[in-house]
C-alpha positions in Angstrom: -0.2 0.0 0.1 3.0 2.3 0.8 2.2 2.7 4.1 3.1 0.7 7.4 3.3 0.2 10.9 6.8 -1.6 12.6 5.0 -3.6 15.4 8.3 -3.3 17.5 8.0 0.0 17.4 4.6 0.5 18.1 3.7 1.7 21.6 0.0 1.7 21.4 -0.7 5.8 22.1 -3.1 6.7 19.8 -1.5 10.1 18.6 -1.7 8.5 14.7 -5.6 7.6 15.4 -6.6 10.9 16.8 -4.2 12.7 14.1 -5.8 10.2 10.8 -8.6 12.6 8.8 -9.6 9.6 7.2 -10.3 7.4 10.6 -8.7 4.8 8.9 -6.7 4.4 11.9 -7.6 2.1 14.7 -6.3 -0.3 18.1 -6.6 -3.6 17.8 -4.6 -5.1 21.0 -2.8 -1.7 22.0 -0.8 -2.3 17.9 -2.2 0.0 15.4 -3.8 -1.1 12.4 -4.5 0.6 9.5 -7.3 0.6 7.0 -6.3 0.2 3.3 -9.4 1.4 1.7 -10.0 4.0 4.2 -6.2 5.2 3.9 -5.4 8.0 1.3 -1.5 8.3 2.1 -1.9 12.1 3.3 1.5 11.4 5.8 -0.6 12.8 9.0 0.0 9.9 10.7 3.7 9.9 9.8 4.1 13.0 11.5 2.4 12.9 14.3 4.4 9.4 15.5 6.5 10.2 17.8 8.2 6.9 18.2 8.7 6.6 14.3 6.3 4.0 14.2 5.2 4.5 10.9 7.0 4.5 7.7 5.6 5.3 4.8 7.6 4.5 1.1 7.3 7.6 -1.2 8.9 5.5 -4.1 5.7 2.6 -3.9 3.2 5.5 -3.2 4.5 7.5 -6.2 4.7 4.5 -8.5 4.5 4.6 -11.8 1.8 3.8 -13.7 1.4 2.5 -17.4 -0.2 4.7 -19.3 -0.3 3.3 -22.6 -3.4 1.5 -21.3 -5.0 5.1 -21.1 -6.6 6.1 -23.6 -9.3 8.3 -24.7 -10.9 11.9 -23.4 -13.5 11.4 -20.8 -16.2 14.3 -19.3 -18.3 13.5 -16.2 -21.4 14.9 -17.5 -23.2 16.1 -14.2 -26.7 16.8 -13.6 -29.1 18.3 -11.0 -32.7 17.6 -11.2 -32.2 15.2 -14.2 -31.2 17.7 -16.4 -27.7 18.1 -18.0 -26.2 20.8 -16.6 -24.6 23.6 -19.0 -21.2 23.2 -17.7 -21.6 19.6 -18.6 -22.1 21.0 -22.0 -19.0 22.9 -21.8 -16.9 20.5 -21.0 -18.1 18.3 -24.0 -17.3 20.5 -26.6 -13.3 21.7 -25.1 -13.2 17.9 -24.5 -14.3 17.0 -28.4 -11.4 19.8 -30.0 -8.3 17.9 -27.3 -10.0 14.2 -28.6 -9.9 15.7 -31.8 -6.1 16.8 -32.2 -4.9 13.8 -29.7 -7.0 11.8 -32.5 -8.9 10.1 -30.1 -12.2 8.9 -28.7 -14.8 11.5 -26.4 -16.8 9.4 -23.8 -19.3 11.4 -22.0 -20.5 9.5 -17.6 -23.7 10.0 -16.2 -24.8 9.4 -12.8 -28.6 9.5 -11.2 -31.0 8.2 -10.6 -33.0 8.2 -14.1 -30.0 9.3 -16.4 -30.4 7.7 -19.5 -32.2 9.4 -21.6 -29.6 12.4 -21.6 -27.0 10.7 -23.1 -28.3 12.4 -26.6 -28.1 15.5 -25.0 -24.1 14.4 -24.9 -24.0 13.3 -28.3 -25.4 16.5 -29.1 -22.5 18.1 -27.5 -20.0 15.5 -29.0 -19.6 12.7 -27.1 -18.7 9.5 -29.4 -19.9 6.5 -26.3 -21.8 7.2 -23.3 -21.3 5.7 -20.4 -24.1 5.3 -17.5 -24.4 4.4 -14.3 -27.5 4.7 -13.2 -29.1 3.2 -9.6 -32.7 4.7 -7.7 -30.3 5.9 -4.5 -28.6 8.2 -6.4 -31.1 10.3 -7.2 -29.5 13.3 -4.4 -25.7 13.4 -4.9 -23.4 12.5 -1.9 -20.0 12.2 -2.2 -18.5 8.0 -1.4 -21.3 6.4 -4.3 -20.8 9.2 -6.9 -17.1 8.6 -5.8 -17.2 4.9 -6.3 -19.2 5.5 -9.8 -15.8 7.7 -11.2 -13.6 5.6 -9.9 -15.2 2.0 -11.7 -15.9 3.9 -14.8 -12.4 5.1 -15.1 -10.7 1.6 -13.4 -13.0 -0.3 -16.7 -12.8 2.0 -19.3 -9.2 3.9 -18.8 -9.3 7.2 -20.3 -6.5 9.3 -19.7 -8.0 12.0 -19.7 -10.8 13.1 -17.2 -12.5 16.4 -17.1 -15.0 17.5 -14.5 -17.1 21.1 -13.9 -15.8 23.2 -11.0 -19.2 23.5 -9.1 -20.1 21.9 -5.4 -20.0 18.7 -6.9 -17.9 19.1 -9.0 -14.6 19.9 -6.7 -16.0 17.4 -3.9 -16.1 14.3 -6.4 -12.8 15.0 -8.0 -11.0 15.5 -5.4 -12.5 12.2 -3.7 -11.6 10.3 -6.9 -8.5 11.8 -7.7 -6.7 10.6 -3.9 -8.9 7.1 -4.6 -6.5 7.2 -8.1 -3.6 7.8 -7.1 -3.3 10.6 -10.0 -3.2 14.2 -10.1 -5.3 17.0 -10.2 -5.6 21.0 -11.5 -8.4 22.3 -10.1 -10.7 25.8 -11.7 -8.8 25.8 -14.5 -9.2 28.4 -16.8 -7.6 27.2 -20.3 -7.4 23.6 -21.8 -4.3 22.3 -24.3 -2.7 19.4 -25.7 1.5 18.8 -26.3 0.5 16.2 -29.2 4.1 14.7 -29.5 4.0 14.5 -25.7 0.5 13.3 -25.3 0.6 15.7 -22.7 -3.0 17.4 -21.1 -1.8 20.9 -20.4 -3.7 22.8 -17.8 -3.5 26.2 -17.0 -5.0 28.2 -13.8 -3.9 31.1 -12.1 -1.0 30.4 -9.1 1.1 32.5 -6.6 -2.4 34.4 -6.0 -2.9 35.1 -9.0 -0.8 36.9 -10.1 0.6 34.5 -12.6 -1.0 32.0 -15.1 0.7 28.3 -13.8 0.5 25.5 -16.7 0.3 22.5 -14.9 1.3 18.7 -16.6 0.9 15.3 -14.6 3.7 12.9 -16.7 3.7 10.0 -14.8 0.2 9.2 -14.1 -3.6 8.4 -15.5 -6.1 9.7 -15.7 -5.1 13.5 -15.7 -7.7 15.3 -14.4 -9.4 18.9 -14.2 -11.9 20.8 -13.0 -13.0 23.8 -15.1 -15.4 26.4 -14.0 -18.6 27.0 -15.8 -19.3 29.5 -18.0 -14.6 29.1 -19.4 -15.3 27.1 -22.0 -18.3 27.7 -25.3 -20.4 25.0 -25.6 -20.5 24.1 -29.4 -23.4 21.6 -30.6 -22.3 19.6 -33.1 -23.9 20.2 -36.5 -24.0 17.1 -37.8 -23.6 14.5 -34.2 -24.5 10.9 -34.6 -25.8 8.6 -31.9 -23.3 6.1 -30.6 -23.5 3.8 -27.8 -24.8 4.3 -24.5 -23.7 1.6 -22.1 -24.9 0.4 -18.8 -21.8 0.4 -16.2 -22.1 -2.1 -13.4 -20.9 -0.3 -10.3 -19.5 -2.5 -7.4 -21.4 -0.1 -4.4 -20.6 -1.3 -0.8 -22.9 -0.7 2.0 -20.8 2.1 3.9 -21.2 4.1 0.9 -24.9 4.8 1.3 -24.1 5.7 5.0 -25.1 9.3 4.3 -28.7 9.9 3.1 -30.4 13.0 2.2 -33.3 13.7 4.1 -34.3 17.3 2.8 -33.5 20.0 0.1 -34.5 23.5 0.9 -34.1 25.7 -2.2 -33.0 29.6 -1.5 -35.3 31.7 -3.8 -33.2 35.0 -4.8 -34.8 37.8 -6.4 -32.5 39.1 -7.9 -31.0 38.0 -11.4 -28.3 34.8 -11.5 -25.1 36.7 -12.5 -23.7 33.2 -13.9 -26.7 33.1 -16.7 -27.0 37.2 -17.3 -26.3 37.9 -21.2 -25.8 41.3 -19.4 -23.4 42.3 -16.7 -22.2 46.1 -15.3 -19.7 45.6 -13.2 -17.6 47.3 -10.4 -14.4 48.2 -9.1 -12.6 50.5 -6.5 -12.7 53.2 -8.9 -16.6 53.6 -8.2 -15.1 54.6 -4.5 -18.1 54.2 -2.3 -21.0 52.2 -2.1 -23.5 55.2 -2.3 -22.0 55.5 -6.0 -22.4 52.0 -6.9 -26.2 53.0 -7.6 -24.9 54.5 -11.1 -23.9 50.2 -11.2 -27.1 49.4 -10.3 -29.6 51.7 -12.1 -27.4 51.5 -15.6 -27.9 47.3 -15.0 -32.0 47.5 -14.3 -32.0 49.7 -17.6 -30.3 47.5 -20.1 -32.0 44.5 -17.9 -28.3 42.7 -16.9 -27.1 41.9 -13.4 -24.5 43.8 -11.2 -21.1 42.3 -10.8 -17.8 44.1 -8.9 -14.4 43.1 -8.2 -12.3 41.6 -5.5 -11.4 45.1 -4.1 -15.2 46.3 -4.2 -16.4 43.9 -2.3 -13.5 43.8 0.1 -14.2 48.0 0.8 -18.2 46.1 1.4 -19.3 48.2 -1.0 -21.7 45.7 -2.5 -22.4 41.6 -1.1 -19.7 38.6 -1.8 -22.2 37.0 -4.2 -21.6 40.2 -7.1 -18.3 39.1 -7.3 -17.1 37.8 -10.5 -13.3 36.9 -10.5 -11.2 34.1 -9.4 -12.7 33.8 -6.1 -15.6 34.9 -7.0 -18.1 34.1 -10.0 -16.4 32.9 -13.5 -19.4 35.0 -16.4 -20.0 34.8 -19.9 -21.9 37.4 -20.8 -22.9 38.7 -23.8 -21.9 42.2 -22.6 -20.0 42.9 -20.2 -19.2 46.5 -18.7 -16.3 47.0 -16.7 -16.9 50.5 -14.5 -13.2 51.1 -12.9 -12.0 48.1 -12.6 -8.2 48.1 -13.8 -8.3 44.8 -15.0 -6.6 42.5 -12.4 -5.1 38.9 -13.6 -7.6 37.6 -11.0 -10.5 39.8 -12.5 -9.6 38.8 -16.2 -10.2 35.0 -14.8 -13.9 35.1 -14.1 -14.6 37.5 -17.2 -12.4 37.7 -19.7 -14.6 34.9 -22.0 -17.6 37.3 -22.3 -18.5 38.1 -26.1 -17.7 42.0 -25.7 -16.1 44.0 -23.1 -16.7 47.7 -22.8 -14.4 49.8 -20.4 -14.7 52.5 -19.1 -11.7 53.8 -16.2 -10.0 57.0 -16.5 -6.5 55.1 -16.4 -6.3 55.1 -20.3 -2.7 52.5 -19.8 -5.3 50.5 -17.3 -5.3 46.6 -18.3 -8.6 46.1 -18.5 -8.5 48.1 -21.4 -6.2 45.0 -23.3 -8.9 43.2 -23.2 -12.1 45.6 -23.6 -13.8 45.4 -27.5 -14.6 49.3 -26.6 -13.1 51.6 -24.0 -14.5 54.9 -22.4 -11.2 56.3 -21.1 -13.1 59.0 -18.5 -14.3 59.6 -15.0 -17.2 56.6 -14.2 -19.0 59.6 -12.0 -19.8 61.8 -15.1 -19.9 59.2 -17.9 -21.9 56.0 -16.2 -25.3 59.4 -15.4 -24.1 60.1 -19.5 -25.0 56.6 -20.2 -28.0 56.2 -18.0 -29.3 59.6 -19.2 -29.4 58.2 -22.7 -31.6 55.3 -22.1 -33.7 56.7 -19.8 -34.8 59.3 -23.6 -34.9 55.8 -24.9 
């Protein structure tokens, strides 16, 4: 397994039991015992043991796989309430581009209670084949059974690349599956690519607080896993798509996979327009100068039938609530029109909005980085520009 208890050194102090975050260690006759299935090889017990009775073989843990067995691109096609999520369509579209570059197939994985009929949508967005893990116990997402479904799918199909949405569900699922599969995972990617010659999957994401963009590769382990935020990739329907095989997966569930039961789901009702789904967004940054001035942002957004966005600087200043924040630590949007008012254009903010169709920047600093990504720019004081725009739209 890569980790073992040295019986002659173990004194039964239980320090390792208390340190294990996964509950993988128990005491049997004053000797620590590790559950191989539950252990995630995190090393917490090794650090906690004061008598050096636990040994981790790093070389064995990091032992190279035979990566030649793995081929194809796979997408976890996330569903909610038996509907295919937009992020699944976006990832299938992006996965199709990658598969075509590598001249391999694209497969989709559907997990849920009654999701088989969604396979046609998967084909529409580029899938060559669809695998279905369908079970009435999978109606609502819980970590353990969904993780087992993904892991069993990978072991059977052996894709070299696996993509998941960076949603609440996808982030939880991807992290657990990556540990079980002992492979790497790059979270919150903003760009995906391939080195065809090396068959390397290039996963780009902001790093060091968003100050640089890092491209990450996983050369020795498969599948190469990445999560991508919704609205980062463009969804593209295949004009002449053809239906392919739909394959039922037999997942070897265990009773302990269903220890957690969803008792009730309470939906929060929001009156304002969902920022991630808005066609038009008017966003304010540090240049707005005050919470009171955000009334101009809100008024213009209302006149245009759009949503209100904000940079982290505006949120941190308590001018507007966090759920309006766009960027690396906020929402990723893909609006038809994005109006950036008083936003300088830090890389963290650009990561959340640069996929918008048309970007309009309003900033009094002509050298602001936002103008490099903007389709249209207005150099001027937003406190003068916005009232003029509002007045013009009121007349119309």
